[in-house]
N, C-alpha and C positions, 0 to 999 in steps of 0.2 A: 694599292700600297698595303703591305702587311702591317700588323699591329706593332711589330718590332721596329719597322721603318718609321712608323708614326711617332713612336716614343723617342726615337733617335732625333727626328726632326724637331720635335717639341723641345728636346734638351738643348739643341743648337740654338733655338730661338731664345730660350731662357739664358743661355750662356754662349753668346755669339763669338766671344774671343776664344772659346775653347779652354778657358782656365780651369784647372782642377782645384777643387776646394776640399779640405779635409772634412770627413764626416764627423759631425759633432756628436758627442755622447749624450744620450738622453739623461738629464739630471735625475729623473725619477726612476729610469730604467736601471741606472747604477751599473754594477759590475758585470751585468749580462753582456755589455758591449765591449768589455775589455778583452783584448787578444792575449790570452795567457801564454800562447805559444812563443811570444816575443819576450816573455819575462826571463830574466837570468836567475835560474834556480840552482846554479852551481854551488854558491856558498851554503845553501841549505842542504844540498846533497852531500857536500863535503862534511858538514856538521853531523849529519845523521850516520855517515859511514864510521865516524869516530865513536859512536855510542853503541854499546852492546846491551840491548834491552833484555837479553836472556841471562845476563850476569846475576848470580845470586845476591851479591851485595847491593845491586841496583834494586832488585825486587824487595829486599828487606827494607831498604830505605823508603821505598814507596809505601810499603805496608805501615811503617812507623809514622810516616807523614799523615796518612789517612786515618790511622787508628787514634792518634792523640786527640784531635778535636772531637771525634766521635765518642771516645771514652768519657771525656769530661762533660760533654753535653748530656749524654745518657745518664750518667751517675748523678749529676747535679739536678736534672729534672726529676729523677726518681726520688732524690732527697726532698725536693720541694713538695712532691706529692705525698710522700709517706712519712717524712721526718725520721726515717729508719736510722740513718747515720748519727743524727743528733741523739737519739735514744741509746744507740749502741755505745757511743763515747761519753754520754752523760752531759754533753754540752754542744751547742751548735758551733761555738768557737773552736773547740778541740776537733770536732768533726771536719770543719773547714780547713784547719791547719793540716790535718792528716791528708785530706784530698789535695791540698796545695803542694804538700811534700811529694806526693805520688806524681802529680803533674810535672813538677820540677825534674824528677827522676826520668820520667818519660821523655821530656824535652831534651835532657842530656843524652839519652840513648838515641833519640832522633838525630841530634847533631852528630853523634859518633857514627851512626850508620851512614849518614850522608857524606861525612868525611872519608869513611872507608870506601864508599862507592867512587868518590872522586879520585882517590889514590889508586884504585884498582883499574881505572880506565885511562885512556889516552888523553894527553893534553892537545890543545888546538893551537897551531903556530900563529894563526891570525890573532889570537888573544894574548899570546906570549910576548907582550910588549910592556915597556915601562909605563906608558900612559894608562893602559888598562889596569896594570898593577895598582897604581896610585888611585885610580877611580874606585877600585875595590876597597882599598884602605879607607877612602873617604866615606864610602857607603857603610862600612862596618862601624866607623866612628859615629856617623849620624844615626845608624840603627841602634847602636848601644845607648846613645843619648836618649832616643825616643823610648826605649824599653825601660831604662833606669828612671828617667823622669816620670814616666807613666806609673811605675811602681811606687815611687815616692808620693805621687799625687793621690793615688788610690789607697795605698796601704796594702797589707797582706790580704785581708779579707775582701777588700774591694777588687783586688787583682784576681783572686782565685775564687770567684763566683760566690762570695759571701751572701749576695742577694738571695740566692737559692736556698740558703740556710736560714733565712729570716734576719740576717744581719744587714740591715739597710742603711744607706748613707743618708745623712740629714738633707743634703742637697746635691744637685748634679755638679760634678767637677767640670769647670769651664776654663781653668787656668792652663798654663803650659804643661804638656804639649797638646792638650785637647783643643786649644784655641787656634791651632794651626793645621791639625789633621785629625780626622776621626779614627778611632781605634788604633792609636799610636803603638800600643804594645804589639799588635799583630803585624802591622806594616814595618815597624822597627825590626822585628824578628825576620821578616822576609828580606829586608834590606841587608841584614847581616849575612844571610845565606847567599844572596846575590853577590855581595862583596867577597865572600869566601870563594865563590865560583870564579870570579874575575881574577882574584889573586892567584888561584891555582890554574888559571887558563883552562878550566875544565868545562867541556861541552856538556857532559852528563850533569855537572853542577847546575848549569843553566836550566836543564830540563827539570831537575828535582826542585829547583827554586820556583819554577812555574807551577809545579804541582803543589808546593807549599802555599803559594798565593791563591790558587783555586780552592784548596782545602779550607783556608781561612775565609775566603769569600762565601763559600757554602755555609760554613759554621756561623758566620755573622747574620745570614738570612734567618737563622733559627734563634740565635742568641739575642739579637737586637729587639725584635718584637716581644719575645718572652720576658725580657728584663723590663721593658716598658710596661707590660701587663702587670708585673709584680708591683711596681710602684703605683700604678693606677689603682690596684686593689687596696694598697695602703691608704691612698687618698680617699677612696670611697669609704673605707673603714673609719677614718678620722671624721668624715662628714656625718656619719651615723652616730658618733659618740656625743 
């Protein structure tokens, strides 16, 4: 008897009724056992066909999205290391206000560039529905609430990197909206862009919103630990006094 015949006989012994059982996925092997050929990728293909990644307005929007957090992180860290802006303006508060004003202008331009990219490219019929429209409106309302309430809780200097200018807060803000979500200013802004994309039934808007979320996520990996370091340095300084 050949090896293949032996294996077949053994299988009949273990499964005399000849019942077929589905092969269970290895819980730790994960996605390697998934048959991707059976996945329906038509919606994704349809979405990508509607997006022109070579469109100049799309590229400008992507540059604006990536540049903004890069700019304010680099400038703020440079100020923290050198105090050059504080000396130039004669006051850390005035320097922080000027940087904050520039950040606001950059964010306005980012929003403008994203809007222009959405208008320049096709709408997606799947998203062009009343329910999607109102979901977008809801996201924009919630996003605006998070942004405005965060600004009111932090104040101008707290919002626009005053910590890097030596303008430290007396204690950590734990009230609304910080008691329900971390970094509400960033995620509120992301929700606004997602809502705008849904309202406009814009597939390119979804892509740009995803890039905004990734850009903020990367920025937070640098901002969070560095801000904590600033306050730890203040605590150590107070202990030595």
